[in-house]
MOPAC internal coordinates of N, CA, C and O (Angstrom, degrees):
PM7 1SCF
backbone

  N    0.0000 0     0.00 0     0.00 0    0    0    0
  C    1.4424 1     0.00 0     0.00 0    1    0    0
  C    1.5186 1   109.08 1     0.00 0    2    1    0
  O    1.2310 1   121.28 1   -75.72 1    3    2    1
  N    1.3043 1   115.16 1   104.28 1    3    2    1
  C    1.4579 1   117.50 1  -178.40 1    5    3    2
  C    1.5180 1   112.80 1   -99.66 1    6    5    3
  O    1.2310 1   119.61 1   179.31 1    7    6    5
  N    1.3398 1   118.36 1    -0.69 1    7    6    5
  C    1.4543 1   120.35 1   174.76 1    9    7    6
  C    1.5133 1   113.49 1    65.26 1   10    9    7
  O    1.2310 1   120.20 1  -160.68 1   11   10    9
  N    1.3401 1   117.22 1    19.32 1   11   10    9
  C    1.4508 1   120.24 1   177.94 1   13   11   10
  C    1.5127 1   114.03 1    71.60 1   14   13   11
  O    1.2310 1   119.86 1  -156.60 1   15   14   13
  N    1.3195 1   117.87 1    23.40 1   15   14   13
  C    1.4562 1   120.23 1  -177.27 1   17   15   14
  C    1.5218 1   113.07 1   -88.14 1   18   17   15
  O    1.2310 1   120.54 1  -171.58 1   19   18   17
  N    1.3329 1   116.58 1     8.42 1   19   18   17
  C    1.4485 1   119.76 1   175.42 1   21   19   18
  C    1.5133 1   114.83 1    85.63 1   22   21   19
  O    1.2310 1   119.68 1   175.77 1   23   22   21
  N    1.3188 1   118.22 1    -4.23 1   23   22   21
  C    1.4565 1   119.86 1   178.05 1   25   23   22
  C    1.5138 1   109.83 1   -73.81 1   26   25   23
  O    1.2310 1   120.53 1   -38.50 1   27   26   25
  N    1.3024 1   116.58 1   141.50 1   27   26   25
  C    1.4629 1   120.83 1   177.85 1   29   27   26
  C    1.5239 1   109.53 1   -67.28 1   30   29   27
  O    1.2310 1   120.77 1   -50.81 1   31   30   29
  N    1.3353 1   116.14 1   129.19 1   31   30   29
  C    1.4615 1   120.08 1   179.38 1   33   31   30
  C    1.5219 1   109.32 1   -72.77 1   34   33   31
  O    1.2310 1   120.70 1   -42.93 1   35   34   33
  N    1.3352 1   116.27 1   137.07 1   35   34   33
  C    1.4578 1   120.89 1   179.18 1   37   35   34
  C    1.5216 1   110.21 1   -69.39 1   38   37   35
  O    1.2310 1   121.09 1   -28.87 1   39   38   37
  N    1.3283 1   115.51 1   151.13 1   39   38   37
  C    1.4580 1   121.58 1   176.55 1   41   39   38
  C    1.5210 1   108.90 1   -63.55 1   42   41   39
  O    1.2310 1   120.67 1   -49.02 1   43   42   41
  N    1.3293 1   116.32 1   130.98 1   43   42   41
  C    1.4652 1   120.11 1  -178.90 1   45   43   42
  C    1.5143 1   110.27 1  -103.10 1   46   45   43
  O    1.2310 1   121.47 1   -36.03 1   47   46   45
  N    1.3143 1   114.79 1   143.97 1   47   46   45
  C    1.4587 1   122.60 1   177.40 1   49   47   46
  C    1.5178 1   107.84 1  -108.96 1   50   49   47
  O    1.2310 1   120.64 1   -46.55 1   51   50   49
  N    1.3366 1   116.38 1   133.45 1   51   50   49
  C    1.4696 1   121.00 1   174.80 1   53   51   50
  C    1.5198 1   106.68 1  -116.04 1   54   53   51
  O    1.2310 1   120.99 1   -51.73 1   55   54   53
  N    1.3154 1   115.70 1   128.27 1   55   54   53
  C    1.4596 1   120.37 1  -178.12 1   57   55   54
  C    1.5296 1   108.71 1  -145.23 1   58   57   55
  O    1.2310 1   120.86 1   -34.46 1   59   58   57
  N    1.3210 1   115.96 1   145.54 1   59   58   57
  C    1.4610 1   121.32 1   175.51 1   61   59   58
  C    1.5203 1   108.10 1  -100.47 1   62   61   59
  O    1.2310 1   121.15 1   -51.47 1   63   62   61
  N    1.3222 1   115.40 1   128.53 1   63   62   61
  C    1.4649 1   121.18 1  -179.25 1   65   63   62
  C    1.5224 1   109.20 1  -125.53 1   66   65   63
  O    1.2310 1   121.10 1   -19.78 1   67   66   65
  N    1.3212 1   115.49 1   160.22 1   67   66   65
  C    1.4607 1   121.76 1   177.44 1   69   67   66
  C    1.5224 1   108.20 1  -110.31 1   70   69   67
  O    1.2310 1   121.00 1   -58.55 1   71   70   69
  N    1.3194 1   115.70 1   121.45 1   71   70   69
  C    1.4600 1   120.96 1   176.74 1   73   71   70
  C    1.5186 1   107.61 1  -127.24 1   74   73   71
  O    1.2310 1   120.99 1   -64.55 1   75   74   73
  N    1.3154 1   115.71 1   115.45 1   75   74   73
  C    1.4586 1   123.40 1   177.34 1   77   75   74
  C    1.5286 1   111.31 1    53.82 1   78   77   75
  O    1.2310 1   121.81 1  -136.07 1   79   78   77
  N    1.3433 1   114.13 1    43.93 1   79   78   77
  C    1.4602 1   120.64 1   175.31 1   81   79   78
  C    1.5139 1   115.70 1    80.66 1   82   81   79
  O    1.2310 1   119.98 1  -176.23 1   83   82   81
  N    1.3224 1   117.65 1     3.77 1   83   82   81
  C    1.4632 1   121.79 1   178.53 1   85   83   82
  C    1.5257 1   109.57 1  -114.94 1   86   85   83
  O    1.2310 1   121.02 1   -37.86 1   87   86   85
  N    1.3211 1   115.65 1   142.14 1   87   86   85
  C    1.4611 1   121.07 1   177.09 1   89   87   86
  C    1.5315 1   109.13 1   -88.61 1   90   89   87
  O    1.2310 1   120.81 1   -45.90 1   91   90   89
  N    1.3206 1   116.07 1   134.10 1   91   90   89
  C    1.4620 1   122.09 1   177.28 1   93   91   90
  C    1.5167 1   108.73 1  -129.79 1   94   93   91
  O    1.2310 1   120.68 1   -44.92 1   95   94   93
  N    1.3205 1   116.31 1   135.08 1   95   94   93
  C    1.4567 1   121.80 1   173.83 1   97   95   94
  C    1.5233 1   106.67 1   -94.93 1   98   97   95
  O    1.2310 1   120.82 1   -62.17 1   99   98   97
  N    1.3113 1   116.03 1   117.83 1   99   98   97
  C    1.4625 1   122.01 1  -176.19 1  101   99   98
  C    1.5255 1   108.35 1  -111.31 1  102  101   99
  O    1.2310 1   120.69 1   -46.43 1  103  102  101
  N    1.3210 1   116.29 1   133.57 1  103  102  101
  C    1.4563 1   122.12 1   176.13 1  105  103  102
  C    1.5211 1   106.92 1  -119.67 1  106  105  103
  O    1.2310 1   120.70 1   -51.01 1  107  106  105
  N    1.3277 1   116.27 1   128.99 1  107  106  105
  C    1.4537 1   119.62 1   179.71 1  109  107  106
  C    1.5091 1   111.31 1  -161.27 1  110  109  107
  O    1.2310 1   120.99 1    -5.40 1  111  110  109
  N    1.3049 1   115.71 1   174.60 1  111  110  109
  C    1.4625 1   120.98 1  -179.38 1  113  111  110
  C    1.5264 1   112.28 1   -93.22 1  114  113  111
  O    1.2310 1   120.26 1   174.34 1  115  114  113
  N    1.3218 1   117.11 1    -5.66 1  115  114  113
  C    1.4648 1   120.73 1   178.13 1  117  115  114
  C    1.5278 1   110.13 1   -81.34 1  118  117  115
  O    1.2310 1   120.62 1   -13.04 1  119  118  117
  N    1.3216 1   116.42 1   166.96 1  119  118  117
  C    1.4664 1   121.39 1   179.12 1  121  119  118
  C    1.5254 1   110.25 1   -67.52 1  122  121  119
  O    1.2310 1   120.97 1   -21.82 1  123  122  121
  N    1.3261 1   115.75 1   158.18 1  123  122  121
  C    1.4661 1   119.65 1   178.82 1  125  123  122
  C    1.5286 1   110.46 1   -62.39 1  126  125  123
  O    1.2310 1   119.64 1   145.55 1  127  126  125
  N    1.3261 1   118.28 1   -34.45 1  127  126  125
  C    1.4685 1   119.87 1   179.09 1  129  127  126
  C    1.5335 1   110.72 1   -66.75 1  130  129  127
  O    1.2310 1   120.22 1   144.28 1  131  130  129
  N    1.3257 1   117.19 1   -35.72 1  131  130  129
  C    1.4695 1   120.45 1   177.53 1  133  131  130
  C    1.5309 1   110.17 1   -66.84 1  134  133  131
  O    1.2310 1   120.48 1   135.51 1  135  134  133
  N    1.3247 1   116.69 1   -44.49 1  135  134  133
  C    1.4654 1   120.75 1   179.41 1  137  135  134
  C    1.5249 1   110.30 1   -62.47 1  138  137  135
  O    1.2310 1   120.41 1   137.99 1  139  138  137
  N    1.3451 1   116.82 1   -42.01 1  139  138  137
  C    1.4686 1   120.35 1   177.23 1  141  139  138
  C    1.5264 1   111.06 1   -61.84 1  142  141  139
  O    1.2310 1   120.19 1   139.27 1  143  142  141
  N    1.3203 1   117.25 1   -40.73 1  143  142  141
  C    1.4657 1   121.56 1   178.98 1  145  143  142
  C    1.5279 1   110.62 1   -62.36 1  146  145  143
  O    1.2310 1   120.32 1   133.52 1  147  146  145
  N    1.3246 1   117.00 1   -46.48 1  147  146  145
  C    1.4624 1   120.92 1   178.55 1  149  147  146
  C    1.5261 1   110.08 1   -58.78 1  150  149  147
  O    1.2310 1   120.55 1   132.42 1  151  150  149
  N    1.3340 1   116.55 1   -47.58 1  151  150  149
  C    1.4691 1   120.98 1  -179.93 1  153  151  150
  C    1.5238 1   110.88 1   -61.25 1  154  153  151
  O    1.2310 1   120.38 1   140.26 1  155  154  153
  N    1.3181 1   116.88 1   -39.74 1  155  154  153
  C    1.4594 1   121.44 1  -179.87 1  157  155  154
  C    1.5281 1   111.33 1   -64.84 1  158  157  155
  O    1.2310 1   120.62 1   139.08 1  159  158  157
  N    1.3210 1   116.42 1   -40.92 1  159  158  157
  C    1.4654 1   120.37 1   178.89 1  161  159  158
  C    1.5273 1   110.40 1   -65.24 1  162  161  159
  O    1.2310 1   120.38 1   136.77 1  163  162  161
  N    1.3373 1   116.87 1   -43.23 1  163  162  161
  C    1.4694 1   120.50 1   177.98 1  165  163  162
  C    1.5266 1   110.02 1   -62.68 1  166  165  163
  O    1.2310 1   120.41 1   134.80 1  167  166  165
  N    1.3397 1   116.83 1   -45.20 1  167  166  165
  C    1.4637 1   121.40 1   179.11 1  169  167  166
  C    1.5299 1   110.78 1   -59.81 1  170  169  167
  O    1.2310 1   120.55 1   132.77 1  171  170  169
  N    1.3303 1   116.55 1   -47.23 1  171  170  169
  C    1.4691 1   120.67 1   179.46 1  173  171  170
  C    1.5282 1   111.45 1   -60.01 1  174  173  171
  O    1.2310 1   120.54 1   135.69 1  175  174  173
  N    1.3326 1   116.58 1   -44.31 1  175  174  173
  C    1.4666 1   120.72 1  -178.51 1  177  175  174
  C    1.5258 1   110.25 1   -65.92 1  178  177  175
  O    1.2310 1   120.03 1   139.74 1  179  178  177
  N    1.3410 1   117.54 1   -40.26 1  179  178  177
  C    1.4677 1   119.93 1   178.21 1  181  179  178
  C    1.5221 1   110.50 1   -62.98 1  182  181  179
  O    1.2310 1   120.33 1   137.70 1  183  182  181
  N    1.3257 1   116.97 1   -42.30 1  183  182  181
  C    1.4672 1   120.54 1  -179.93 1  185  183  182
  C    1.5322 1   111.00 1   -66.89 1  186  185  183
  O    1.2310 1   120.37 1   141.28 1  187  186  185
  N    1.3249 1   116.89 1   -38.72 1  187  186  185
  C    1.4704 1   121.29 1   178.12 1  189  187  186
  C    1.5344 1   110.43 1   -62.34 1  190  189  187
  O    1.2310 1   120.48 1   132.84 1  191  190  189
  N    1.3178 1   116.70 1   -47.16 1  191  190  189
  C    1.4670 1   120.59 1  -179.17 1  193  191  190
  C    1.5262 1   110.68 1   -68.46 1  194  193  191
  O    1.2310 1   120.41 1   140.50 1  195  194  193
  N    1.3300 1   116.81 1   -39.50 1  195  194  193
  C    1.4645 1   121.15 1   179.44 1  197  195  194
  C    1.5286 1   111.49 1   -62.70 1  198  197  195
  O    1.2310 1   120.59 1   143.04 1  199  198  197
  N    1.3288 1   116.49 1   -36.96 1  199  198  197
  C    1.4661 1   120.36 1   179.50 1  201  199  198
  C    1.5285 1   110.93 1   -63.74 1  202  201  199
  O    1.2310 1   120.54 1   146.73 1  203  202  201
  N    1.3329 1   116.57 1   -33.27 1  203  202  201
  C    1.4661 1   121.10 1  -179.89 1  205  203  202
  C    1.5286 1   112.12 1   -86.08 1  206  205  203
  O    1.2310 1   120.57 1   159.18 1  207  206  205
  N    1.3433 1   116.52 1   -20.82 1  207  206  205
  C    1.4699 1   122.29 1  -177.04 1  209  207  206
  C    1.5259 1   109.45 1  -135.39 1  210  209  207
  O    1.2310 1   119.74 1  -111.39 1  211  210  209
  N    1.3238 1   118.10 1    68.61 1  211  210  209
  C    1.4720 1   120.79 1  -171.98 1  213  211  210
  C    1.5254 1   115.15 1   -65.38 1  214  213  211
  O    1.2310 1   119.55 1   165.49 1  215  214  213
  N    1.3237 1   118.46 1   -14.51 1  215  214  213
  C    1.4675 1   119.66 1  -178.69 1  217  215  214
  C    1.5303 1   113.59 1   -89.77 1  218  217  215
  O    1.2310 1   119.84 1   175.63 1  219  218  217
  N    1.3276 1   117.92 1    -4.37 1  219  218  217
  C    1.4713 1   120.44 1  -179.76 1  221  219  218
  C    1.5216 1   110.66 1   -67.28 1  222  221  219
  O    1.2310 1   120.86 1   -43.47 1  223  222  221
  N    1.3464 1   115.96 1   136.53 1  223  222  221
  C    1.4618 1   118.02 1   172.04 1  225  223  222
  C    1.5340 1   108.20 1   -78.50 1  226  225  223
  O    1.2310 1   120.66 1   -12.70 1  227  226  225
  N    1.3184 1   116.34 1   167.30 1  227  226  225
  C    1.4643 1   120.83 1  -171.71 1  229  227  226
  C    1.5233 1   112.82 1   -61.34 1  230  229  227
  O    1.2310 1   119.64 1   140.14 1  231  230  229
  N    1.3280 1   118.29 1   -39.86 1  231  230  229
  C    1.4666 1   118.85 1  -178.40 1  233  231  230
  C    1.5258 1   111.35 1   -67.90 1  234  233  231
  O    1.2310 1   119.91 1   139.71 1  235  234  233
  N    1.3247 1   117.77 1   -40.29 1  235  234  233
  C    1.4683 1   119.98 1   176.85 1  237  235  234
  C    1.5243 1   110.58 1   -67.71 1  238  237  235
  O    1.2310 1   120.59 1   142.45 1  239  238  237
  N    1.3221 1   116.48 1   -37.55 1  239  238  237
  C    1.4627 1   120.96 1   176.66 1  241  239  238
  C    1.5265 1   110.40 1   -61.92 1  242  241  239
  O    1.2310 1   120.40 1   138.11 1  243  242  241
  N    1.3359 1   116.84 1   -41.89 1  243  242  241
  C    1.4662 1   120.92 1   179.72 1  245  243  242
  C    1.5247 1   110.94 1   -63.55 1  246  245  243
  O    1.2310 1   120.24 1   137.14 1  247  246  245
  N    1.3367 1   117.14 1   -42.86 1  247  246  245
  C    1.4681 1   120.51 1   179.39 1  249  247  246
  C    1.5219 1   110.38 1   -65.67 1  250  249  247
  O    1.2310 1   120.04 1   135.45 1  251  250  249
  N    1.3154 1   117.53 1   -44.55 1  251  250  249
  C    1.4643 1   121.07 1   178.83 1  253  251  250
  C    1.5304 1   110.80 1   -62.83 1  254  253  251
  O    1.2310 1   120.55 1   142.44 1  255  254  253
  N    1.3212 1   116.55 1   -37.56 1  255  254  253
  C    1.4652 1   120.94 1   176.40 1  257  255  254
  C    1.5209 1   110.25 1   -63.36 1  258  257  255
  O    1.2310 1   120.19 1   134.52 1  259  258  257
  N    1.3294 1   117.25 1   -45.48 1  259  258  257
  C    1.4680 1   121.12 1   178.77 1  261  259  258
  C    1.5243 1   110.71 1   -60.73 1  262  261  259
  O    1.2310 1   120.26 1   136.17 1  263  262  261
  N    1.3300 1   117.11 1   -43.83 1  263  262  261
  C    1.4682 1   121.13 1   179.27 1  265  263  262
  C    1.5312 1   110.27 1   -60.62 1  266  265  263
  O    1.2310 1   120.37 1   135.32 1  267  266  265
  N    1.3281 1   116.90 1   -44.68 1  267  266  265
  C    1.4677 1   121.05 1   179.81 1  269  267  266
  C    1.5229 1   111.64 1   -64.00 1  270  269  267
  O    1.2310 1   120.12 1   136.20 1  271  270  269
  N    1.3256 1   117.37 1   -43.80 1  271  270  269
  C    1.4650 1   120.55 1  -178.32 1  273  271  270
  C    1.5279 1   110.79 1   -67.22 1  274  273  271
  O    1.2310 1   119.91 1   138.88 1  275  274  273
  N    1.3390 1   117.79 1   -41.12 1  275  274  273
  C    1.4682 1   120.24 1   177.95 1  277  275  274
  C    1.5266 1   110.26 1   -66.19 1  278  277  275
  O    1.2310 1   120.06 1   142.28 1  279  278  277
  N    1.3209 1   117.49 1   -37.72 1  279  278  277
  C    1.4684 1   120.99 1   176.10 1  281  279  278
  C    1.5385 1   110.01 1   -58.70 1  282  281  279
  O    1.2310 1   120.54 1   132.94 1  283  282  281
  N    1.3374 1   116.56 1   -47.06 1  283  282  281
  C    1.4686 1   120.57 1   178.33 1  285  283  282
  C    1.5263 1   110.87 1   -62.72 1  286  285  283
  O    1.2310 1   120.24 1   140.04 1  287  286  285
  N    1.3349 1   117.14 1   -39.96 1  287  286  285
  C    1.4636 1   121.73 1   178.81 1  289  287  286
  C    1.5344 1   110.55 1   -61.34 1  290  289  287
  O    1.2310 1   120.44 1   133.20 1  291  290  289
  N    1.3284 1   116.76 1   -46.80 1  291  290  289
  C    1.4640 1   120.48 1  -178.72 1  293  291  290
  C    1.5237 1   110.85 1   -63.27 1  294  293  291
  O    1.2310 1   120.04 1   138.83 1  295  294  293
  N    1.3337 1   117.54 1   -41.17 1  295  294  293
  C    1.4666 1   120.16 1   177.18 1  297  295  294
  C    1.5295 1   110.63 1   -61.05 1  298  297  295
  O    1.2310 1   120.12 1   135.73 1  299  298  297
  N    1.3273 1   117.38 1   -44.27 1  299  298  297
  C    1.4650 1   120.70 1   179.15 1  301  299  298
  C    1.5292 1   111.59 1   -65.73 1  302  301  299
  O    1.2310 1   120.37 1   138.87 1  303  302  301
  N    1.3264 1   116.91 1   -41.13 1  303  302  301
  C    1.4622 1   120.84 1   179.19 1  305  303  302
  C    1.5270 1   110.29 1   -63.76 1  306  305  303
  O    1.2310 1   120.35 1   136.65 1  307  306  305
  N    1.3317 1   116.95 1   -43.35 1  307  306  305
  C    1.4669 1   120.30 1   177.65 1  309  307  306
  C    1.5263 1   110.88 1   -60.53 1  310  309  307
  O    1.2310 1   120.38 1   137.23 1  311  310  309
  N    1.3316 1   116.89 1   -42.77 1  311  310  309
  C    1.4644 1   120.80 1   179.03 1  313  311  310
  C    1.5298 1   110.49 1   -65.48 1  314  313  311
  O    1.2310 1   120.38 1   138.83 1  315  314  313
  N    1.3233 1   116.88 1   -41.17 1  315  314  313
  C    1.4684 1   121.41 1   176.97 1  317  315  314
  C    1.5304 1   109.90 1   -60.48 1  318  317  315
  O    1.2310 1   120.13 1   132.18 1  319  318  317
  N    1.3336 1   117.36 1   -47.82 1  319  318  317
  C    1.4649 1   121.41 1   179.77 1  321  319  318
  C    1.5252 1   111.07 1   -61.34 1  322  321  319
  O    1.2310 1   120.40 1   139.96 1  323  322  321
  N    1.3359 1   116.85 1   -40.04 1  323  322  321
  C    1.4684 1   120.93 1   178.83 1  325  323  322
  C    1.5231 1   110.51 1   -62.87 1  326  325  323
  O    1.2310 1   120.88 1   134.79 1  327  326  325
  N    1.3377 1   115.92 1   -45.21 1  327  326  325
  C    1.4651 1   119.93 1   179.90 1  329  327  326
  C    1.5241 1   111.52 1   -66.47 1  330  329  327
  O    1.2310 1   120.40 1   142.81 1  331  330  329
  N    1.3316 1   116.84 1   -37.19 1  331  330  329
  C    1.4572 1   120.76 1   178.13 1  333  331  330
  C    1.5268 1   110.75 1   -64.10 1  334  333  331
  O    1.2310 1   120.45 1   136.70 1  335  334  333
  N    1.3344 1   116.74 1   -43.30 1  335  334  333
  C    1.4707 1   120.25 1   177.12 1  337  335  334
  C    1.5269 1   110.62 1   -62.18 1  338  337  335
  O    1.2310 1   120.67 1   137.44 1  339  338  337
  N    1.3278 1   116.32 1   -42.56 1  339  338  337
  C    1.4675 1   120.69 1   179.56 1  341  339  338
  C    1.5231 1   110.24 1   -62.61 1  342  341  339
  O    1.2310 1   120.51 1   135.95 1  343  342  341
  N    1.3249 1   116.63 1   -44.05 1  343  342  341
  C    1.4590 1   121.12 1  -179.84 1  345  343  342
  C    1.5339 1   110.33 1   -63.83 1  346  345  343
  O    1.2310 1   120.23 1   136.78 1  347  346  345
  N    1.3302 1   117.17 1   -43.22 1  347  346  345
  C    1.4665 1   120.47 1   179.37 1  349  347  346
  C    1.5194 1   111.56 1   -66.26 1  350  349  347
  O    1.2310 1   120.21 1   143.05 1  351  350  349
  N    1.3304 1   117.20 1   -36.95 1  351  350  349
  C    1.4609 1   120.76 1   177.78 1  353  351  350
  C    1.5230 1   110.15 1   -65.16 1  354  353  351
  O    1.2310 1   120.47 1   136.76 1  355  354  353
  N    1.3374 1   116.71 1   -43.24 1  355  354  353
  C    1.4638 1   120.06 1   178.73 1  357  355  354
  C    1.5233 1   110.52 1   -64.28 1  358  357  355
  O    1.2310 1   120.43 1   141.46 1  359  358  357
  N    1.3340 1   116.78 1   -38.54 1  359  358  357
  C    1.4603 1   120.78 1   178.23 1  361  359  358
  C    1.5274 1   110.19 1   -64.61 1  362  361  359
  O    1.2310 1   120.58 1   137.95 1  363  362  361
  N    1.3466 1   116.51 1   -42.05 1  363  362  361
  C    1.4662 1   120.52 1   177.86 1  365  363  362
  C    1.5196 1   110.99 1   -65.26 1  366  365  363
  O    1.2310 1   120.32 1   139.39 1  367  366  365
  N    1.3381 1   116.99 1   -40.61 1  367  366  365
  C    1.4625 1   120.98 1   178.54 1  369  367  366
  C    1.5211 1   110.73 1   -62.73 1  370  369  367
  O    1.2310 1   120.09 1   141.22 1  371  370  369
  N    1.3464 1   117.43 1   -38.78 1  371  370  369
  C    1.4652 1   121.34 1   179.09 1  373  371  370
  C    1.5223 1   111.20 1   -67.46 1  374  373  371
  O    1.2310 1   119.78 1   145.78 1  375  374  373
  N    1.3282 1   118.03 1   -34.22 1  375  374  373
  C    1.4646 1   120.46 1  -178.00 1  377  375  374
  C    1.5230 1   111.66 1   -76.32 1  378  377  375
  O    1.2310 1   120.35 1   163.86 1  379  378  377
  N    1.3311 1   116.94 1   -16.14 1  379  378  377
  C    1.4647 1   120.83 1   177.69 1  381  379  378
  C    1.5214 1   111.70 1   -76.41 1  382  381  379
  O    1.2310 1   120.32 1   163.80 1  383  382  381
  N    1.3314 1   116.99 1   -16.20 1  383  382  381
  C    1.4727 1   120.87 1  -176.22 1  385  383  382
  C    1.4980 1   112.81 1   -73.69 1  386  385  383
  O    1.2310 1   120.10 1   180.00 1  387  386  385

């Protein structure tokens, strides 16, 4: 959606993936292999959580999966930011020499 601003629209990929036994048609600008990887990670995480909580219905399982994945994302982002700050500090320390 470029809102008519004249920007060239990116090529879109449409792919059907299976997540937790359901078929989903996904449209995105990433490669089909990237979309498959994302779907596979979501499917794996749903199955992992379901194995530990077999009484969860699908909607609660989906929300719990989203919470877990966002938690992992935030931890990785925090670690990335920490490493970036460390790298920039070392670069600044080297330029002081």
